[in-house]
N, C-alpha and C positions, 0 to 999 in steps of 0.2 A: 409491801409495807415495810419490811425490814430494811430493804434497800434505801427507801426514802429516809428512814430514821438514821441510818448510817451516814447518808449524804448530808443531812441536816447537822449531825454531830460534827463531822469533819469540817464542814463549812464554818460552823460557829467556833470550832477550836482554832482554825486558821485566823479568823477575824479577831479572836480575843487575845492572841499572842502579840506581845509588844516587845519587839527587839529593836535595838538601836541600828540605824542604817548608816552606811558609809564604808569607805575602805578601811579594812582592818578591824571592824567591829564584830565580825563573825568568826574570828580566830580565837583559839583557846589560850593565846598569850598576847601580851601587850606589845604594840609596835610604836608606842608614843616616844619612848626613849631609845634612840638609835644605838647608843653605846651599850646599853644593857642587852638589847636585841643582838648586837654583834657578839658580845661575850657569850650569850646563851647559845648562839649558833656555832661559835668556835668550839665550845665545850661539847655540844651535841655531835657535830660532825667530826670533830677531832677525836673524841673517844671512840667512835665507830671506826675511824681510820687507823688508830694506833693499837686497837685491841688485837688484831691478828699478829702484829709484830711482838707484842708482849707475850702472847701464847707461844709463838715460835721460840722466843728467847727462853721461856720457861722450859720448853721441851728439850732444847739443846743443853741447858744447864742441869737438867734432871739426871740423876744417876740411878 
């Protein structure tokens, strides 16, 4: 009985969810403006790439 109730609840939850469909609609950021997306990607990946170099420079200059 409990299994049937859980199955009915999960089925109704899936049916009642209304999400937009299509490419890029399930992402946590917008892909509509390609220049903004490019800027955000450059900042995200660029900060991760430059961080080790900044840390090494800090360690070298530290007295």
